Legacy VTK file of the C-alpha trace (Angstrom):
# vtk DataFile Version 3.0
C-alpha trace
ASCII
DATASET POLYDATA
POINTS 166 float
60.164 138.163 2.548
56.861 138.419 3.923
53.897 137.876 1.635
50.304 138.331 3.089
47.352 137.298 0.952
43.778 138.975 1.332
40.724 138.022 0.699
37.530 140.981 0.900
36.623 140.659 3.808
38.677 138.792 6.275
41.699 140.893 4.423
40.783 144.595 5.447
40.190 143.404 9.096
43.481 141.449 8.654
45.178 144.339 7.113
44.132 146.504 9.598
45.082 144.712 12.347
48.693 144.664 10.917
48.612 148.088 10.678
47.090 148.237 13.979
49.856 146.399 15.927
52.943 147.656 14.327
51.400 151.653 15.682
51.670 150.004 18.898
55.127 148.533 18.703
56.682 152.017 16.899
54.136 154.139 20.088
55.730 151.744 22.772
59.253 152.177 20.898
59.041 156.111 21.044
57.972 155.833 24.582
60.942 153.748 26.014
62.719 155.726 24.017
61.957 159.401 25.425
61.484 157.949 29.040
64.908 156.192 28.737
66.826 159.112 26.354
69.035 160.999 29.474
69.844 157.507 31.206
71.673 156.586 27.544
72.707 160.010 26.415
74.082 160.803 29.501
76.199 158.238 29.954
78.642 155.685 27.435
76.667 153.099 26.275
77.347 149.578 28.276
79.375 148.214 25.555
81.733 151.401 25.513
82.628 150.286 29.619
85.013 148.275 27.478
88.580 149.033 28.691
91.327 146.871 26.830
93.385 150.024 25.878
94.518 153.084 27.389
93.049 154.913 24.359
90.113 153.429 25.500
90.344 154.883 28.550
91.837 157.868 27.737
88.409 158.499 25.278
86.639 157.388 28.304
87.652 160.328 30.444
87.807 162.828 27.525
84.245 162.336 26.744
83.736 163.647 30.475
85.715 166.852 28.944
88.715 166.160 30.808
92.475 165.971 28.581
95.034 163.509 30.378
98.646 162.613 29.784
98.738 158.636 28.791
102.558 158.978 29.260
101.298 159.425 32.833
99.496 156.197 33.006
99.945 154.210 36.225
98.486 150.636 36.678
98.083 148.889 39.839
96.110 146.219 41.773
93.509 147.291 44.506
91.482 145.309 46.680
88.141 146.277 46.952
86.740 145.990 50.940
84.599 142.518 51.754
82.408 145.081 53.474
81.911 148.530 52.961
82.272 150.890 56.333
80.851 154.235 56.606
83.693 156.348 54.394
83.909 153.561 51.815
80.346 153.833 51.414
80.735 157.426 50.819
83.068 156.960 48.431
80.915 154.305 46.210
78.605 157.051 46.098
80.471 159.534 44.661
81.436 156.671 41.952
77.621 156.360 41.572
77.237 159.878 40.492
79.553 158.610 37.451
77.445 156.667 35.159
75.336 154.908 37.574
78.662 153.063 38.136
78.916 151.140 41.597
81.349 148.388 43.179
78.965 146.844 45.368
78.887 143.791 43.241
82.891 143.709 42.827
82.793 143.181 47.097
86.384 141.330 48.178
87.677 141.744 44.307
90.952 142.410 42.791
90.588 144.965 40.269
93.231 147.414 38.456
93.279 150.816 39.212
94.474 152.864 36.496
95.330 156.719 36.833
96.227 158.974 34.485
96.864 163.276 35.226
94.470 165.579 33.971
96.369 168.082 32.010
93.362 170.589 32.090
91.852 170.580 35.770
91.808 173.640 37.546
90.038 174.392 40.361
90.549 176.195 42.531
94.315 175.742 41.883
94.797 172.488 42.584
95.588 169.966 39.723
93.738 166.163 39.678
94.634 162.676 38.588
91.598 160.478 36.937
91.403 157.379 38.750
89.301 154.353 36.695
88.911 150.674 38.612
88.642 148.332 35.795
88.009 144.129 36.683
88.090 142.265 33.366
88.621 144.822 30.909
85.078 146.476 31.914
85.023 149.802 34.010
83.548 149.361 37.201
84.009 152.637 38.377
85.632 156.053 37.715
86.718 159.317 40.233
89.247 162.473 40.687
91.648 162.683 42.359
92.293 166.246 43.261
96.297 166.660 44.517
97.765 167.557 46.978
94.655 166.987 49.216
93.935 163.615 47.667
90.031 163.739 47.579
88.059 162.098 45.943
85.234 163.602 43.296
82.622 161.997 40.940
83.933 161.832 37.293
81.746 164.296 36.594
81.063 166.145 33.376
83.778 169.395 33.165
81.614 172.522 32.486
83.381 175.515 30.053
86.253 174.812 32.550
84.910 174.370 35.606
83.926 171.040 37.247
80.820 169.856 39.099
82.260 168.454 41.901
80.105 167.174 44.507
LINES 1 167
166 0 1 2 3 4 5 6 7 8 9 10 11 12 13 14 15 16 17 18 19 20 21 22 23 24 25 26 27 28 29 30 31 32 33 34 35 36 37 38 39 40 41 42 43 44 45 46 47 48 49 50 51 52 53 54 55 56 57 58 59 60 61 62 63 64 65 66 67 68 69 70 71 72 73 74 75 76 77 78 79 80 81 82 83 84 85 86 87 88 89 90 91 92 93 94 95 96 97 98 99 100 101 102 103 104 105 106 107 108 109 110 111 112 113 114 115 116 117 118 119 120 121 122 123 124 125 126 127 128 129 130 131 132 133 134 135 136 137 138 139 140 141 142 143 144 145 146 147 148 149 150 151 152 153 154 155 156 157 158 159 160 161 162 163 164 165
């Protein structure tokens, strides 16, 4: 509970000061929300990067506009290289296009690579697999592997049946 006792002269000044501080905080919050709105709406919140179940993984991929076959889920342990060569730097760049994820902090770590067949992917007659890299139940990387050539692409939002591939 908040109690404010006012006397005539200092009370009006005090009330004005409290109102000014409240307005400044509200304005600062509004500006912050406006500036960071795109970053927060474009991606799941960091809390949503928790991946304890295959359903959470499928929901993440669905948020990108793709439907996966849960029965196709496979997992294997992989090791992130200790040093990134030019090819792996290029691969990490593609991962960074997916919600700003990066493998930089996970060099030399063992992670689980989950793969799912994407059932509604058809770019130039190719199919694809969604791959999620998970460490300690947290998503650290996500990408698409086009089949049959095995080319990696960012897990970009699917727009009207087509993909945004870079």
